[in-house]
N, C-alpha and C positions, 0 to 999 in steps of 0.2 A: 645181681638177680636178672634173669632173662625177662626182656619186655616182650608182650605178646603183640601180633601185627595190629590190633585195635589200639592198644596203648601207644604204639609207634605213630599211628594215625592221629591221635589226639595230641601227642607232642609236637607233630609237625604242624598241626593246625594252629596250636597256641603259639608257636615260635613265628608263624606267618602272621598272626594278628597282631603279636608284639611289635614286630617289624613295622606293621601297618600303623598301628598306633604312635609309635615313635615318630614316624614321617610325618604323621598328621598333627601332632601336638606341637611340634617344633614351630610351626608357624603361629601358634597360639600364644607362645611365651613372650610376653612383652612387658615393659614397664607397667605397673599398676594392676596387673592381674594377679589374683591371690591363689594361694596353694588350693584353696577349697574349689576355686573354678576350674583349675587345671584338673584336679582329682574328679570333679563332676564330668568335664568334657571327656576324660579318658574312660570313665566308667560308662558313659552313654555310648561312645564310639564301640567299645566292647559289646555291650548289650545289642547294639544295632547290627552286629555280625552274628547274632544269635548264638553267642558264647556267654558263658558264666565267668564270674570272677572267682578265682582260687583263693584269694584273700583281699582285704581292703586296699585300694589304691594308696600307694605313699607317694605324696607330692611334698618336697620340702625345699625351700629357698633359703638363701643367707645362712643364718646362724642354726636354723632348724636341721640343715644337712648334717650337722654332727650328732644330732639324736638318732640312734639306731632305730629304725622302724617308726621313725616320726609319724604320727597320726594328726590330721586336722582337728583342730578344736569343734566341739559338737555345739 
């Protein structure tokens, strides 16, 4: 499928924000922090960039990393 100029612009913006959030969150991953706290920080960072989430944030540690599309407990 051919992407429009607007779609390409959105993809570039999303990629830039993804790179930024990854760099940001690395400094927050420390012993004692929970998956839910990391997910919340990621979501807040994205929203502060005036962007929307395409899907819920997936943050998984330890054994939870083996669960495809692991979601935090509600």
